[in-house]
C-alpha positions as CSV (number, residue, x, y, z in Angstrom):
1,X,4.5,35.7,12.8
2,X,3.8,38.9,14.5
3,X,0.2,40.1,15.6
4,X,0.2,42.8,12.7
5,X,0.6,40.3,10.1
6,X,-1.5,37.6,11.2
7,X,-4.2,40.3,11.9
8,X,-3.6,41.3,8.6
9,X,-4.0,37.8,6.7
10,X,-6.4,37.2,9.2
11,X,-8.7,40.0,7.8
12,X,-7.9,39.7,4.3
13,X,-9.3,36.1,3.6
14,X,-13.0,37.0,4.7
15,X,-13.0,40.4,3.5
16,X,-11.9,39.1,0.1
17,X,-15.5,36.7,0.0
18,X,-18.0,38.1,-2.3
19,X,-21.0,37.1,0.3
20,X,-23.3,39.7,1.2
21,X,-22.5,39.2,5.0
22,X,-24.6,42.1,6.4
23,X,-27.4,44.1,5.7
24,X,-25.5,47.1,6.2
25,X,-23.4,46.5,3.1
26,X,-21.9,49.9,3.3
27,X,-19.6,48.3,6.1
28,X,-19.7,44.7,5.5
29,X,-15.8,44.4,4.1
30,X,-14.8,46.1,7.1
31,X,-16.7,44.2,9.8
32,X,-15.4,40.9,7.6
33,X,-12.0,42.3,8.2
34,X,-12.2,42.7,11.8
35,X,-13.7,39.4,12.8
36,X,-11.1,38.0,10.8
37,X,-8.7,40.0,11.9
38,X,-9.5,39.0,15.5
39,X,-9.5,35.6,14.6
40,X,-6.2,35.7,12.8
41,X,-4.5,36.7,15.8
42,X,-6.4,34.5,18.6
43,X,-4.2,31.6,18.1
44,X,-1.3,33.1,19.7
45,X,-3.0,33.5,22.8
46,X,-1.6,30.7,24.0
47,X,1.5,32.4,25.3
48,X,-0.8,33.1,28.4
49,X,-0.2,29.4,28.9
50,X,2.9,29.8,31.3
51,X,4.3,28.5,34.8
52,X,6.1,30.4,37.6
53,X,7.9,27.2,38.5
54,X,8.3,25.5,34.9
55,X,10.1,27.7,32.9
56,X,9.9,26.0,29.8
57,X,6.2,25.3,30.0
58,X,5.1,27.7,27.3
59,X,7.5,25.9,24.9
60,X,5.6,22.9,25.4
61,X,2.1,24.7,24.4
62,X,3.2,27.5,22.3
63,X,2.2,26.8,18.7
64,X,0.4,23.6,19.7
65,X,-3.1,22.6,20.2
66,X,-3.9,26.3,19.4
67,X,-2.2,25.9,16.1
68,X,-3.8,22.4,15.1
69,X,-5.9,22.0,12.0
70,X,-8.6,20.3,14.0
71,X,-8.9,23.1,16.3
72,X,-9.4,25.6,13.7
73,X,-13.7,25.0,14.0
74,X,-13.6,25.4,17.8
75,X,-11.0,28.5,17.8
76,X,-13.4,30.0,15.6
77,X,-16.4,29.2,17.4
78,X,-14.7,30.5,20.7
79,X,-13.7,33.8,19.0
80,X,-17.4,34.1,17.9
81,X,-19.3,34.1,21.1
82,X,-16.6,36.7,22.1
83,X,-17.2,38.8,19.4
84,X,-21.0,38.3,18.1
85,X,-22.3,40.6,21.0
86,X,-19.6,43.1,19.8
87,X,-19.3,43.2,16.5
88,X,-21.5,40.7,14.9
89,X,-25.1,41.6,16.1
90,X,-24.5,45.1,15.7
91,X,-23.3,44.5,12.3
92,X,-26.6,42.6,11.9
93,X,-24.9,39.3,11.0
94,X,-26.2,36.0,11.9
95,X,-24.1,34.0,14.8
96,X,-23.3,31.4,12.1
97,X,-21.9,34.1,9.7
98,X,-19.9,35.5,12.7
99,X,-18.8,32.1,13.2
100,X,-17.4,31.6,9.6
101,X,-15.6,34.8,9.6
102,X,-13.7,34.2,12.4
103,X,-13.0,30.7,11.6
104,X,-11.8,32.0,8.1
105,X,-9.3,34.2,10.1
106,X,-8.4,31.9,12.6
107,X,-7.6,28.9,9.8
108,X,-4.7,31.4,8.2
109,X,-3.1,31.7,11.5
110,X,-1.3,28.0,11.8
111,X,-0.4,28.1,7.9
112,X,1.4,31.4,8.1
113,X,3.4,30.5,11.3
114,X,4.3,27.0,9.6
115,X,5.6,29.2,6.5
116,X,8.0,30.3,9.4
117,X,11.2,28.6,10.9
118,X,9.7,28.0,14.6
119,X,7.8,24.9,13.9
120,X,3.7,24.3,14.4
121,X,2.3,21.2,15.4
122,X,-0.5,21.2,12.5
123,X,-1.5,17.9,13.0
124,X,-1.9,17.7,16.7
125,X,-3.0,15.7,18.9
126,X,-2.3,12.8,16.4
127,X,1.3,13.6,15.8
128,X,3.6,15.9,17.5
129,X,5.9,16.8,14.8
130,X,6.7,20.6,14.5
131,X,6.2,21.3,10.7
132,X,8.2,24.4,9.2
133,X,8.7,25.5,5.7
134,X,11.3,28.0,6.7
135,X,10.3,30.4,3.7
136,X,9.6,33.5,5.5
137,X,11.0,35.2,8.9
138,X,9.0,35.7,11.8
139,X,8.8,39.6,11.0
140,X,9.0,41.0,7.2
141,X,8.1,43.9,6.5
142,X,8.2,43.8,2.6
143,X,5.2,41.0,3.2
144,X,3.1,42.6,5.9
145,X,3.0,46.2,4.6
146,X,1.6,45.8,1.2
147,X,-0.9,43.3,2.6
148,X,-2.0,45.5,5.6
149,X,-2.2,48.3,3.1
150,X,-4.5,46.0,1.0
151,X,-6.6,45.1,3.8
152,X,-7.3,49.0,5.2
153,X,-8.0,50.4,1.8
154,X,-10.5,47.3,1.3
155,X,-12.2,48.3,4.4
156,X,-12.3,51.6,3.6
157,X,-13.9,51.4,0.2
158,X,-15.7,48.2,1.0
159,X,-14.4,46.6,-2.1
160,X,-13.1,43.1,-1.7
161,X,-10.9,43.1,-4.8
162,X,-8.5,44.9,-2.9
163,X,-8.2,42.6,-0.2
164,X,-7.6,39.8,-2.8
165,X,-4.9,41.7,-4.2
166,X,-3.4,41.4,-0.6
167,X,-3.9,37.8,-0.4
168,X,-2.3,37.7,-4.1
169,X,0.8,39.5,-3.0
170,X,1.0,37.0,0.2
171,X,1.0,34.0,-2.0
172,X,3.5,35.4,-4.6
173,X,5.9,36.5,-1.9
174,X,5.4,33.1,-0.2
175,X,6.3,31.6,-3.4
176,X,9.3,33.8,-4.0
177,X,10.4,32.5,-0.7
178,X,10.4,29.1,-1.3
179,X,12.1,30.0,-4.7
180,X,14.8,31.6,-2.6
181,X,14.9,28.6,-0.1
182,X,15.8,26.1,-2.7
183,X,18.4,28.4,-4.1
184,X,20.0,28.7,-0.6
185,X,19.8,25.0,-0.2
186,X,21.7,24.3,-3.5
187,X,24.3,26.9,-2.8
188,X,24.8,25.5,0.9
189,X,25.1,22.2,-0.4
190,X,27.7,22.9,-2.7
191,X,29.4,24.6,0.2
192,X,29.6,21.4,2.0
193,X,30.7,19.4,-0.9
194,X,33.3,21.7,-1.2
195,X,34.4,20.8,2.4
196,X,34.4,17.1,1.5
197,X,31.3,17.1,4.4
198,X,28.6,14.8,4.0
199,X,26.0,16.3,5.9
200,X,23.4,14.0,8.1
201,X,20.9,17.0,7.6
202,X,20.4,20.4,6.7
203,X,18.5,23.8,7.9
204,X,17.9,26.7,5.5
205,X,16.3,29.6,7.1
206,X,15.7,33.0,6.4
207,X,17.3,35.6,8.5
208,X,15.8,38.0,10.2
209,X,13.2,40.6,8.0
210,X,14.1,39.2,4.6
211,X,14.5,36.5,1.9
212,X,17.5,37.8,0.7
213,X,20.0,36.1,3.0
214,X,19.6,33.1,4.3
215,X,21.1,30.7,7.2
216,X,22.5,27.5,6.4
217,X,23.3,24.8,9.3
218,X,24.3,21.4,8.4
219,X,25.5,18.6,10.7
220,X,28.5,16.5,9.9
221,X,30.6,14.1,12.4
222,X,29.2,15.4,15.7
223,X,29.4,19.3,14.6
224,X,27.4,21.9,13.3
225,X,28.4,23.9,10.5
226,X,26.7,27.6,10.4
227,X,27.2,29.8,7.4
228,X,25.2,32.6,5.6
229,X,24.1,32.5,1.9
230,X,22.7,35.3,-0.1
231,X,20.4,34.0,-2.9
232,X,19.8,36.4,-5.9
233,X,21.6,37.9,-9.2
234,X,24.7,37.7,-7.1
235,X,24.8,35.0,-5.1
236,X,27.3,34.9,-2.3
237,X,28.5,32.6,0.7
238,X,29.2,34.1,4.0
239,X,31.5,31.6,5.6
240,X,30.7,31.3,9.1
241,X,31.9,29.0,12.1
242,X,31.2,25.5,13.5
243,X,30.3,24.4,17.1
244,X,30.3,20.8,18.6
245,X,26.5,19.1,18.7
246,X,25.6,18.7,22.4
247,X,26.7,15.7,24.2
248,X,25.0,15.2,27.5
249,X,27.7,12.6,28.8
250,X,30.9,14.7,28.1
251,X,29.4,18.4,28.4
252,X,27.4,17.6,31.7
253,X,28.9,14.4,33.5
254,X,27.3,15.7,37.1
255,X,24.0,15.8,35.6
256,X,22.0,13.1,36.9
257,X,19.7,11.2,34.4
258,X,16.6,11.5,36.3
259,X,17.1,14.9,37.8
260,X,14.4,17.7,36.7
261,X,17.2,19.5,35.0
262,X,18.0,16.5,32.6
263,X,14.7,16.1,31.8
264,X,14.3,20.0,31.3
265,X,17.2,19.5,28.5
266,X,15.6,16.7,26.8
267,X,12.7,19.0,26.2
268,X,14.6,21.8,25.1
269,X,16.6,19.4,22.7
270,X,13.3,18.2,21.5
271,X,12.2,22.0,20.9
272,X,15.3,22.6,18.9
273,X,14.9,19.2,17.0
274,X,18.2,18.3,18.3
275,X,20.3,21.4,17.2
276,X,21.6,22.1,20.6
277,X,24.7,22.9,21.5
278,X,26.9,24.2,24.5
279,X,27.2,28.4,24.7
280,X,31.1,29.1,23.7
281,X,30.4,32.1,25.9
282,X,29.1,29.7,29.0
283,X,29.9,26.0,29.6
284,X,26.4,25.7,31.7
285,X,24.4,27.3,28.9
286,X,22.8,25.1,26.3
287,X,21.6,27.0,23.1
288,X,19.3,26.4,19.9
289,X,22.0,27.2,17.1
290,X,19.2,27.5,14.2
291,X,18.6,31.3,15.7
292,X,20.6,34.1,15.5
293,X,20.4,37.7,14.3
294,X,23.3,37.4,12.1
295,X,22.9,34.4,10.3
296,X,26.4,33.0,9.8
297,X,26.9,33.4,13.7
298,X,26.2,31.5,16.8
299,X,24.7,34.7,18.6
300,X,21.8,33.0,20.4
301,X,18.6,34.6,20.9
302,X,17.5,32.2,23.5
303,X,19.1,29.5,25.9
304,X,18.8,27.4,29.4
305,X,21.2,27.6,31.9
306,X,21.8,24.7,34.5
307,X,23.7,24.7,37.9
308,X,25.5,21.7,39.2
309,X,24.6,22.6,42.8
310,X,21.0,22.8,41.7
311,X,18.5,19.9,43.7
312,X,17.0,17.1,41.8
313,X,13.7,18.8,41.8
314,X,14.8,22.5,40.3
315,X,14.4,23.4,36.7
316,X,17.1,24.9,34.7
317,X,17.0,28.5,33.8
318,X,15.3,30.0,30.5
319,X,17.1,33.3,29.3
320,X,16.6,35.4,26.1
321,X,19.5,37.3,24.7
322,X,19.0,40.7,23.0
323,X,21.8,42.9,24.4
324,X,23.7,43.3,21.0
325,X,20.9,43.2,19.0
326,X,21.4,46.7,17.5
327,X,24.8,45.8,16.7
328,X,24.3,42.5,15.3
329,X,21.3,43.7,13.3
330,X,23.8,46.5,11.8
331,X,26.0,43.0,10.6
332,X,22.9,41.7,8.9
333,X,22.4,44.9,7.4
334,X,25.6,45.2,5.5
335,X,24.9,41.9,4.3
336,X,21.7,42.7,2.9
337,X,23.6,46.2,1.2
338,X,26.7,44.4,-0.5
């Protein structure tokens, strides 16, 4: 999720403990929160892993080893080594206390990311599966703001109970997201059945910033069907569109199998969990159909573009697409208000 949310949850867990971390007890909750906040945001430093020549390298490493459960002790230790002299020692903490507080914050990061839909390698290096529960958007103000407020109040009032209230809110909201996810899946399954489709697989994802309107993607007979469903008191289906699944042999007959572009396409398809298709607006562009601002549209957020004239060692181009974000968000907002 976004750094603010990661930092807030990372702060809330060590803040909520009752241990007397510091002899400066007036500031112990604030101190625990600061160390946990840094730990909670630190795992996303993997964004610094990039290459000027390989545009997909960051996809390989984002939410990989820094987000693994086995890396939590190492991640907490690294942050403690950096923060003990800055905060821990000044707060009269022992090094092991600084390490524990940073580790508690660090431990929240991967689990919160797993609750979103981008996929997190929780069990790396044992398996490279990307796990995602898809119960919350990567940005959700209704989740973040109460949590952040509880963290700030806990620090100001030196009261761990307030942090616990924030943690309780986070768990309740994630539970509500799971409940909504199940409801959306049921509606989407009924929609597929009404079309006489037997889906090979379903993907249900929250739309941007809420757990009310959900994106449904299912695969049937080599085609992805993309719709939006609203879950709640007045359930509703927003029928969308369909798009053919990527077929390298027919979509890119000129692509050499041993070329760098072919290897990049395979990497992108793996990242997209096979939900890859040609961009209807550009026959040389491959998109991940799982993500869009408007949940019942194929309006990709990112893509790779191939070039038939590229040499055997040239990479694809990675592109992001935010040009129509304001207009697209307006259409999503209309769904939320209906």
